[in-house]
GUMAR-268047 format. One record per residue (C-alpha): x, y, z. Coordinates in steps of 0.25 Angstrom, whole numbers, plus 5000, padded with zeros to 4 digits. Layout:
N
+------+------+------+
|   xx |   yy |   zz |
+------+------+------+
|    X |    Y |    Z |
...
+------+------+------+
END
This chain:
388
+------+------+------+
|   xx |   yy |   zz |
+------+------+------+
| 4843 | 5548 | 5271 |
| 4857 | 5552 | 5275 |
| 4852 | 5562 | 5285 |
| 4846 | 5552 | 5294 |
| 4855 | 5540 | 5292 |
| 4867 | 5545 | 5300 |
| 4859 | 5550 | 5312 |
| 4851 | 5536 | 5312 |
| 4864 | 5529 | 5311 |
| 4870 | 5537 | 5322 |
| 4858 | 5534 | 5331 |
| 4859 | 5519 | 5328 |
| 4873 | 5519 | 5332 |
| 4870 | 5527 | 5345 |
| 4858 | 5518 | 5348 |
| 4867 | 5505 | 5346 |
| 4880 | 5511 | 5350 |
| 4884 | 5501 | 5361 |
| 4881 | 5490 | 5352 |
| 4889 | 5496 | 5340 |
| 4901 | 5499 | 5349 |
| 4901 | 5485 | 5355 |
| 4901 | 5479 | 5341 |
| 4914 | 5486 | 5337 |
| 4920 | 5484 | 5351 |
| 4931 | 5475 | 5356 |
| 4922 | 5466 | 5364 |
| 4915 | 5461 | 5351 |
| 4927 | 5456 | 5344 |
| 4927 | 5441 | 5346 |
| 4943 | 5441 | 5346 |
| 4945 | 5453 | 5355 |
| 4952 | 5450 | 5368 |
| 4942 | 5448 | 5380 |
| 4941 | 5461 | 5389 |
| 4948 | 5459 | 5402 |
| 4939 | 5457 | 5414 |
| 4940 | 5465 | 5426 |
| 4943 | 5457 | 5439 |
| 4947 | 5460 | 5453 |
| 4962 | 5456 | 5454 |
| 4965 | 5447 | 5465 |
| 4980 | 5446 | 5463 |
| 4991 | 5456 | 5463 |
| 5001 | 5455 | 5452 |
| 5014 | 5464 | 5452 |
| 5024 | 5466 | 5441 |
| 5038 | 5463 | 5447 |
| 5046 | 5468 | 5435 |
| 5046 | 5470 | 5420 |
| 5057 | 5472 | 5410 |
| 5059 | 5474 | 5395 |
| 5065 | 5462 | 5388 |
| 5065 | 5467 | 5374 |
| 5055 | 5468 | 5362 |
| 5046 | 5456 | 5366 |
| 5038 | 5450 | 5354 |
| 5035 | 5454 | 5340 |
| 5023 | 5448 | 5333 |
| 5030 | 5436 | 5327 |
| 5024 | 5426 | 5338 |
| 5037 | 5423 | 5345 |
| 5038 | 5415 | 5357 |
| 5047 | 5423 | 5366 |
| 5043 | 5421 | 5381 |
| 5050 | 5424 | 5394 |
| 5058 | 5412 | 5400 |
| 5062 | 5410 | 5414 |
| 5074 | 5403 | 5420 |
| 5082 | 5404 | 5433 |
| 5077 | 5418 | 5437 |
| 5078 | 5424 | 5423 |
| 5067 | 5427 | 5413 |
| 5072 | 5426 | 5398 |
| 5065 | 5434 | 5387 |
| 5067 | 5436 | 5372 |
| 5061 | 5446 | 5362 |
| 5059 | 5445 | 5347 |
| 5071 | 5454 | 5344 |
| 5080 | 5444 | 5350 |
| 5082 | 5450 | 5364 |
| 5085 | 5440 | 5375 |
| 5083 | 5445 | 5390 |
| 5086 | 5438 | 5403 |
| 5078 | 5444 | 5415 |
| 5080 | 5442 | 5430 |
| 5066 | 5436 | 5434 |
| 5066 | 5442 | 5447 |
| 5068 | 5457 | 5444 |
| 5067 | 5459 | 5429 |
| 5082 | 5463 | 5427 |
| 5088 | 5459 | 5414 |
| 5100 | 5449 | 5415 |
| 5104 | 5450 | 5401 |
| 5098 | 5452 | 5387 |
| 5103 | 5448 | 5373 |
| 5100 | 5455 | 5360 |
| 5101 | 5443 | 5351 |
| 5092 | 5449 | 5339 |
| 5087 | 5435 | 5336 |
| 5073 | 5432 | 5331 |
| 5068 | 5425 | 5344 |
| 5055 | 5418 | 5343 |
| 5055 | 5407 | 5354 |
| 5060 | 5407 | 5368 |
| 5067 | 5409 | 5377 |
| 5069 | 5395 | 5381 |
| 5078 | 5394 | 5394 |
| 5085 | 5382 | 5401 |
| 5098 | 5378 | 5405 |
| 5104 | 5392 | 5404 |
| 5100 | 5392 | 5389 |
| 5091 | 5403 | 5384 |
| 5085 | 5398 | 5371 |
| 5078 | 5406 | 5359 |
| 5072 | 5402 | 5346 |
| 5071 | 5411 | 5334 |
| 5062 | 5413 | 5322 |
| 5074 | 5409 | 5313 |
| 5074 | 5395 | 5319 |
| 5086 | 5397 | 5328 |
| 5088 | 5393 | 5343 |
| 5097 | 5401 | 5352 |
| 5103 | 5398 | 5365 |
| 5108 | 5409 | 5375 |
| 5114 | 5408 | 5388 |
| 5103 | 5412 | 5398 |
| 5112 | 5419 | 5408 |
| 5118 | 5428 | 5398 |
| 5111 | 5428 | 5384 |
| 5123 | 5423 | 5377 |
| 5120 | 5415 | 5364 |
| 5124 | 5401 | 5366 |
| 5120 | 5394 | 5353 |
| 5110 | 5394 | 5342 |
| 5103 | 5383 | 5334 |
| 5095 | 5383 | 5321 |
| 5082 | 5375 | 5321 |
| 5072 | 5374 | 5309 |
| 5062 | 5385 | 5312 |
| 5057 | 5396 | 5321 |
| 5057 | 5394 | 5336 |
| 5045 | 5399 | 5343 |
| 5045 | 5391 | 5356 |
| 5056 | 5393 | 5367 |
| 5066 | 5382 | 5366 |
| 5067 | 5372 | 5378 |
| 5079 | 5365 | 5384 |
| 5081 | 5352 | 5391 |
| 5092 | 5342 | 5393 |
| 5102 | 5349 | 5385 |
| 5092 | 5351 | 5373 |
| 5086 | 5363 | 5368 |
| 5072 | 5360 | 5361 |
| 5067 | 5370 | 5351 |
| 5054 | 5369 | 5344 |
| 5053 | 5376 | 5330 |
| 5040 | 5381 | 5323 |
| 5042 | 5370 | 5312 |
| 5039 | 5359 | 5322 |
| 5054 | 5355 | 5324 |
| 5060 | 5353 | 5338 |
| 5075 | 5354 | 5340 |
| 5083 | 5349 | 5351 |
| 5096 | 5357 | 5352 |
| 5108 | 5355 | 5361 |
| 5107 | 5365 | 5372 |
| 5122 | 5368 | 5373 |
| 5125 | 5370 | 5358 |
| 5111 | 5371 | 5350 |
| 5115 | 5359 | 5342 |
| 5103 | 5351 | 5337 |
| 5100 | 5338 | 5344 |
| 5087 | 5334 | 5338 |
| 5075 | 5339 | 5330 |
| 5060 | 5334 | 5330 |
| 5051 | 5338 | 5319 |
| 5036 | 5339 | 5320 |
| 5026 | 5345 | 5309 |
| 5018 | 5357 | 5312 |
| 5005 | 5362 | 5306 |
| 5006 | 5373 | 5295 |
| 4998 | 5383 | 5304 |
| 5001 | 5385 | 5318 |
| 5001 | 5395 | 5329 |
| 5013 | 5404 | 5331 |
| 5021 | 5397 | 5342 |
| 5027 | 5384 | 5347 |
| 5026 | 5377 | 5361 |
| 5040 | 5377 | 5368 |
| 5046 | 5364 | 5369 |
| 5043 | 5357 | 5383 |
| 5055 | 5349 | 5389 |
| 5052 | 5339 | 5400 |
| 5061 | 5327 | 5405 |
| 5068 | 5325 | 5392 |
| 5055 | 5327 | 5383 |
| 5052 | 5339 | 5374 |
| 5037 | 5342 | 5372 |
| 5033 | 5350 | 5360 |
| 5019 | 5355 | 5356 |
| 5016 | 5357 | 5341 |
| 5008 | 5365 | 5332 |
| 4999 | 5354 | 5328 |
| 4995 | 5350 | 5342 |
| 5005 | 5339 | 5345 |
| 5014 | 5338 | 5357 |
| 5027 | 5330 | 5355 |
| 5037 | 5324 | 5365 |
| 5052 | 5323 | 5361 |
| 5064 | 5318 | 5368 |
| 5072 | 5329 | 5372 |
| 5086 | 5322 | 5369 |
| 5083 | 5318 | 5355 |
| 5070 | 5324 | 5350 |
| 5063 | 5310 | 5349 |
| 5048 | 5311 | 5348 |
| 5042 | 5304 | 5361 |
| 5027 | 5307 | 5358 |
| 5018 | 5316 | 5350 |
| 5003 | 5319 | 5354 |
| 4993 | 5327 | 5346 |
| 4986 | 5336 | 5356 |
| 4975 | 5339 | 5346 |
| 4971 | 5335 | 5332 |
| 4973 | 5347 | 5322 |
| 4960 | 5347 | 5316 |
| 4954 | 5358 | 5308 |
| 4951 | 5363 | 5293 |
| 4962 | 5373 | 5293 |
| 4976 | 5375 | 5298 |
| 4970 | 5386 | 5308 |
| 4960 | 5376 | 5314 |
| 4971 | 5366 | 5316 |
| 4980 | 5374 | 5324 |
| 4983 | 5366 | 5337 |
| 4997 | 5372 | 5341 |
| 5003 | 5368 | 5354 |
| 5011 | 5381 | 5356 |
| 5010 | 5383 | 5371 |
| 5018 | 5379 | 5383 |
| 5017 | 5364 | 5386 |
| 5018 | 5360 | 5400 |
| 5023 | 5347 | 5407 |
| 5018 | 5344 | 5421 |
| 5020 | 5331 | 5428 |
| 5019 | 5321 | 5416 |
| 5009 | 5329 | 5408 |
| 5011 | 5338 | 5396 |
| 5001 | 5350 | 5395 |
| 4999 | 5356 | 5381 |
| 4989 | 5365 | 5375 |
| 4986 | 5367 | 5360 |
| 4980 | 5378 | 5352 |
| 4969 | 5369 | 5347 |
| 4960 | 5366 | 5360 |
| 4969 | 5357 | 5367 |
| 4975 | 5357 | 5381 |
| 4981 | 5344 | 5385 |
| 4989 | 5336 | 5394 |
| 4998 | 5325 | 5388 |
| 5006 | 5314 | 5395 |
| 5020 | 5319 | 5393 |
| 5026 | 5305 | 5392 |
| 5017 | 5301 | 5380 |
| 5009 | 5312 | 5375 |
| 4996 | 5305 | 5380 |
| 4984 | 5315 | 5381 |
| 4980 | 5316 | 5396 |
| 4969 | 5327 | 5394 |
| 4965 | 5338 | 5385 |
| 4956 | 5351 | 5386 |
| 4951 | 5359 | 5374 |
| 4959 | 5372 | 5377 |
| 4966 | 5379 | 5366 |
| 4979 | 5386 | 5369 |
| 4992 | 5388 | 5361 |
| 4999 | 5395 | 5373 |
| 5001 | 5382 | 5382 |
| 4998 | 5379 | 5397 |
| 5004 | 5382 | 5410 |
| 5003 | 5372 | 5422 |
| 5004 | 5373 | 5437 |
| 5001 | 5361 | 5445 |
| 4988 | 5356 | 5440 |
| 4984 | 5370 | 5434 |
| 4985 | 5371 | 5419 |
| 4982 | 5385 | 5413 |
| 4980 | 5388 | 5399 |
| 4975 | 5400 | 5391 |
| 4967 | 5396 | 5378 |
| 4967 | 5402 | 5364 |
| 4954 | 5409 | 5368 |
| 4960 | 5416 | 5380 |
| 4954 | 5407 | 5391 |
| 4963 | 5403 | 5403 |
| 4961 | 5389 | 5408 |
| 4966 | 5382 | 5420 |
| 4965 | 5367 | 5420 |
| 4970 | 5355 | 5428 |
| 4982 | 5350 | 5421 |
| 4980 | 5336 | 5425 |
| 4966 | 5334 | 5418 |
| 4963 | 5347 | 5410 |
| 4951 | 5350 | 5420 |
| 4947 | 5365 | 5419 |
| 4949 | 5373 | 5432 |
| 4945 | 5386 | 5425 |
| 4945 | 5394 | 5413 |
| 4946 | 5410 | 5412 |
| 4939 | 5415 | 5399 |
| 4941 | 5430 | 5402 |
| 4954 | 5432 | 5393 |
| 4948 | 5427 | 5380 |
| 4956 | 5431 | 5367 |
| 4967 | 5439 | 5375 |
| 4978 | 5431 | 5370 |
| 4982 | 5424 | 5382 |
| 4996 | 5419 | 5386 |
| 4999 | 5405 | 5391 |
| 4995 | 5406 | 5406 |
| 5005 | 5406 | 5417 |
| 5002 | 5401 | 5432 |
| 5007 | 5412 | 5442 |
| 5004 | 5407 | 5456 |
| 4989 | 5405 | 5457 |
| 4986 | 5412 | 5444 |
| 4986 | 5409 | 5429 |
| 4992 | 5421 | 5422 |
| 4989 | 5424 | 5407 |
| 4994 | 5436 | 5398 |
| 4985 | 5441 | 5387 |
| 4988 | 5448 | 5374 |
| 4985 | 5462 | 5380 |
| 4996 | 5461 | 5390 |
| 4988 | 5457 | 5402 |
| 4992 | 5446 | 5412 |
| 4980 | 5439 | 5419 |
| 4981 | 5431 | 5433 |
| 4970 | 5421 | 5434 |
| 4967 | 5413 | 5447 |
| 4971 | 5399 | 5446 |
| 4960 | 5396 | 5456 |
| 4948 | 5401 | 5449 |
| 4952 | 5407 | 5435 |
| 4949 | 5422 | 5439 |
| 4958 | 5434 | 5436 |
| 4967 | 5438 | 5448 |
| 4975 | 5449 | 5441 |
| 4978 | 5455 | 5428 |
| 4991 | 5464 | 5424 |
| 4992 | 5472 | 5411 |
| 5006 | 5470 | 5406 |
| 5008 | 5474 | 5391 |
| 4999 | 5477 | 5379 |
| 5006 | 5467 | 5370 |
| 5004 | 5454 | 5378 |
| 5015 | 5444 | 5382 |
| 5026 | 5437 | 5375 |
| 5022 | 5424 | 5382 |
| 5015 | 5418 | 5394 |
| 5018 | 5423 | 5408 |
| 5030 | 5416 | 5414 |
| 5029 | 5412 | 5429 |
| 5041 | 5409 | 5438 |
| 5038 | 5408 | 5452 |
| 5029 | 5419 | 5457 |
| 5033 | 5428 | 5445 |
| 5026 | 5430 | 5432 |
| 5034 | 5435 | 5420 |
| 5028 | 5440 | 5406 |
| 5034 | 5446 | 5394 |
| 5026 | 5455 | 5386 |
| 5027 | 5455 | 5370 |
| 5033 | 5469 | 5372 |
| 5045 | 5463 | 5379 |
| 5042 | 5466 | 5394 |
| 5045 | 5456 | 5404 |
| 5037 | 5457 | 5417 |
| 5037 | 5449 | 5430 |
| 5024 | 5449 | 5439 |
| 5021 | 5443 | 5452 |
| 5007 | 5441 | 5458 |
| 5002 | 5440 | 5472 |
| 4994 | 5446 | 5483 |
| 5007 | 5452 | 5490 |
| 5011 | 5460 | 5478 |
| 5009 | 5475 | 5480 |
+------+------+------+
END
């Protein structure tokens, strides 16, 4: 029996070799990232400069993303290194080795560089020198970059509390408390300040508007009903960037809801069933969003009408998109940047940056696009037909 069993098995494997190999291959894994499609590049992308800005991120889910102000890009790493870089040439202007456990930031405004830590501390630094100006204690970890407006630093904590701190001293001015679900995604939407109002997205799918001067609640709107048999099924976090355009507030939720709200009342203007925890980006009437499956959408921000959907980056762990001239740009978890034509949703260019992905979404200032890798490299790109 054994004398013919092995040859017979070998023959069977040879006859069915292609099927057997495929059944164990990467393409059969339903959770595997989609393979990159080939295309003819129609856009030239060039690296302007790159520089090392520390150790990047660890595996703790920190939200440390580059921030830009007045010709300077500011970065932070998980070991507490702050770096200021000339945005034009990549030269370092200063760096400060604080050794603080940063988890959220930088936030930058009015010459203040603001960072939050895992220990529930907020630190303010002089943006021109990196000198520490003050610190303040809040009630829990700070994952979202603090925001500044009208002399008030607004800080969102993971326990749902929002603090208003005096921008000169760090003294507490007000506090707003809001419940959060037992289970949520690792992350918080950064506060959005406009015209004396603070907009906050919550893990339970609500958006609130607060007066910036005293923290008084102006309105609250539930973006979606948190239904489901389990905590996992009820996940509906608003963890991504909120955008204010004209008199509208554009918001996305992890639980199938992209929506536009009236900023003065919270009234729902329109919604679309798109799931995204990374937030949206808007340029004129174009709203771009990458959903939780890896589709990239371009819709009309006035009514939610779909312009196009690119479904060729599924399961690739996409960043929030950026709009770079006439292109939507997204990064993926394998370290690729993808330029997609706004006009038709087709790929125009692709660049391999790093194998560990990105610390946050691309940052566009003028005609330059900046990205920071998870390994701590800050890179500037420009795109156009004239590039060599």
